[in-house]
C-alpha positions as CSV (number, residue, x, y, z in Angstrom):
1,M,116.8,98.7,104.1
2,Q,118.1,100.7,101.2
3,D,121.7,100.3,100.6
4,N,122.6,102.4,97.4
5,G,125.7,99.8,96.9
6,A,125.9,96.3,95.2
7,L,123.0,93.4,95.7
8,S,122.9,91.5,98.9
9,A,123.2,87.8,97.9
10,E,119.7,87.4,99.1
11,E,118.5,90.1,96.8
12,I,120.3,88.6,93.8
13,N,118.3,85.8,94.5
14,R,114.9,87.8,95.2
15,Y,115.2,89.8,91.6
16,S,117.2,86.6,89.7
17,R,114.0,86.8,87.3
18,H,114.9,90.3,86.9
19,L,119.3,89.9,86.2
20,T,118.7,86.7,83.2
21,L,116.8,89.5,81.6
22,P,119.1,91.1,79.1
23,E,116.6,94.4,79.2
24,V,117.2,94.6,83.4
25,G,120.7,93.0,84.4
26,M,122.7,93.7,87.1
27,D,122.6,97.6,85.8
28,G,119.0,97.5,85.4
29,Q,118.4,96.2,89.0
30,L,121.0,98.6,90.4
31,K,118.7,101.2,88.6
32,L,116.0,100.1,90.2
33,K,117.4,100.4,94.0
34,N,119.0,103.6,93.6
35,A,115.3,105.0,92.2
36,S,113.1,106.9,94.1
37,V,109.5,107.2,93.6
38,L,106.5,109.6,94.8
39,L,103.3,107.9,94.7
40,I,100.0,110.3,94.8
41,G,97.0,108.2,96.5
42,S,97.4,104.5,98.3
43,G,94.0,103.5,96.7
44,G,92.5,101.8,93.4
45,L,95.8,102.4,91.4
46,G,98.1,103.3,94.0
47,S,97.8,100.0,95.6
48,P,98.7,97.7,93.1
49,L,101.8,100.1,91.7
50,G,103.4,100.1,95.2
51,M,103.1,96.5,95.5
52,Y,104.5,96.0,92.1
53,L,106.9,99.0,92.6
54,A,108.4,97.5,95.8
55,A,108.8,93.8,94.3
56,A,110.7,94.7,91.6
57,G,112.5,96.1,93.8
58,V,112.1,100.3,93.5
59,G,114.6,101.2,96.3
60,R,112.5,104.6,98.4
61,L,108.8,104.4,97.9
62,G,107.3,107.4,99.3
63,V,103.3,107.4,99.6
64,V,100.8,110.3,100.0
65,D,97.3,109.8,101.3
66,F,95.6,111.2,104.3
67,D,92.4,109.0,104.3
68,V,91.7,105.8,105.9
69,V,91.0,102.2,105.1
70,D,87.4,101.5,105.2
71,A,85.7,98.0,104.1
72,S,84.4,99.6,101.1
73,N,87.8,99.9,100.2
74,L,88.6,96.2,100.2
75,Q,87.4,95.3,96.7
76,R,89.5,96.9,94.8
77,Q,92.5,98.6,97.0
78,V,94.3,95.7,97.0
79,A,97.1,96.3,99.4
80,H,94.6,96.9,102.2
81,S,93.0,94.0,104.6
82,T,90.4,93.6,106.6
83,A,92.8,93.8,109.5
84,D,93.0,97.3,108.2
85,V,90.5,98.5,108.5
86,G,90.2,102.0,110.7
87,R,94.1,102.5,109.7
88,P,96.0,105.1,107.9
89,K,96.3,104.1,104.1
90,V,99.7,104.9,104.1
91,Q,100.7,102.9,107.0
92,S,98.9,99.8,105.7
93,I,100.8,99.8,101.8
94,R,103.6,100.4,104.1
95,D,103.4,97.3,105.6
96,T,102.5,95.6,102.7
97,M,105.0,97.1,101.0
98,V,107.7,96.1,103.4
99,G,105.9,92.9,103.7
100,I,106.3,92.1,99.8
101,N,109.9,93.5,100.3
102,P,112.0,94.3,102.9
103,H,114.7,95.6,100.8
104,V,113.3,98.6,100.4
105,T,112.1,102.1,101.9
106,V,108.9,103.6,102.3
107,D,108.0,106.7,103.3
108,V,104.8,107.8,104.1
109,H,103.6,111.4,104.1
110,D,100.1,111.3,105.9
111,T,98.6,114.1,105.0
112,Q,96.8,115.8,102.3
113,L,98.8,117.5,99.0
114,T,98.6,120.9,99.1
115,R,100.2,124.0,97.2
116,D,102.1,124.4,100.2
117,N,103.7,121.0,100.8
118,A,103.9,119.6,97.0
119,Q,107.4,121.1,96.1
120,E,109.1,120.0,98.7
121,M,107.8,116.4,98.6
122,F,108.7,116.1,95.0
123,N,111.7,117.6,95.2
124,Q,113.4,114.6,97.6
125,Y,112.1,112.0,94.5
126,D,112.7,110.9,90.8
127,V,109.5,110.1,89.3
128,I,106.1,111.1,90.7
129,V,102.8,108.5,90.2
130,D,99.8,109.9,90.2
131,G,96.5,107.6,91.4
132,S,94.7,110.2,92.8
133,D,91.0,110.6,92.3
134,N,90.3,114.1,91.8
135,F,91.1,117.1,89.3
136,A,92.2,119.2,91.2
137,T,95.0,116.9,92.9
138,R,95.4,115.7,89.5
139,Y,96.1,119.3,88.7
140,L,98.0,119.7,91.3
141,V,100.3,116.8,91.0
142,N,100.8,118.4,87.3
143,D,102.0,121.2,88.2
144,A,103.7,120.3,91.0
145,A,105.7,117.9,88.8
146,F,106.3,120.1,85.9
147,F,108.1,123.5,88.6
148,A,109.9,120.0,90.0
149,G,111.1,118.7,86.4
150,K,109.9,115.6,87.3
151,P,108.6,112.9,85.4
152,L,105.1,112.3,86.2
153,V,103.1,108.9,85.7
154,Y,99.5,109.4,85.5
155,G,96.8,106.7,85.8
156,S,92.9,107.3,86.0
157,I,90.0,104.7,86.2
158,F,86.5,105.6,85.6
159,R,84.3,102.2,86.5
160,F,85.6,100.2,83.4
161,E,87.7,102.4,81.5
162,G,91.2,103.5,82.1
163,Q,93.9,106.1,81.0
164,M,97.7,106.2,82.0
165,S,100.5,108.1,80.1
166,V,104.2,109.6,80.9
167,F,104.4,113.0,81.3
168,H,108.0,114.8,81.0
169,P,108.0,118.2,79.8
170,A,111.7,118.7,80.6
171,A,112.6,116.2,78.4
172,G,110.5,117.7,75.8
173,G,107.3,116.6,76.1
174,P,104.2,117.8,77.1
175,C,102.6,117.8,80.3
176,Y,98.6,116.8,81.8
177,R,97.7,120.8,81.5
178,C,98.8,120.9,78.0
179,L,96.3,118.8,77.0
180,Y,93.8,119.2,79.3
181,A,93.9,123.3,80.2
182,S,91.6,123.2,83.0
183,P,89.5,120.6,85.1
184,P,86.1,119.8,83.5
185,P,83.1,121.9,86.0
186,A,82.4,119.7,88.8
187,A,78.7,119.5,88.2
188,L,80.1,117.2,85.1
189,V,82.3,114.8,86.6
190,P,81.0,111.9,88.3
191,S,82.2,110.7,91.7
């Protein structure tokens, strides 16, 4: 799987389009290969994110999710297929990501993210990507990324609207909680 050294001949062929871009080139592709990203959630946002990060050649990817694939997920959670119904989402997305790119390592965390495990998980990765679908997790992710000093890529969707941002207080920027100090009352938040 992941080898932090030079690109193999197979990887050079796989990433040839990246390598010809002056903004990426060999140095950029090696940075991707040596990078690690932790995805929170493997649903509507996490599925395409995981697939694209694997395709791009991010060397080590972690996925945190404790849910199983349901038939109602399949029209929007593109990493999962009909054959995956009933399987843990982290197993399904791992198979999809490694199927897209066998040169990446995928760590599965088949557990709910909690105050007790977040910091330990976050400390193992360079970047945290939040694809969660609830405010409690969103605020937990923000706080754990803040205290770990990790950049947080945040995304959120509701029906046909979406938001995304990158938060990195350690580099002098704000955090999610800086914009939204506390979660909205549960009674006001649609499912």
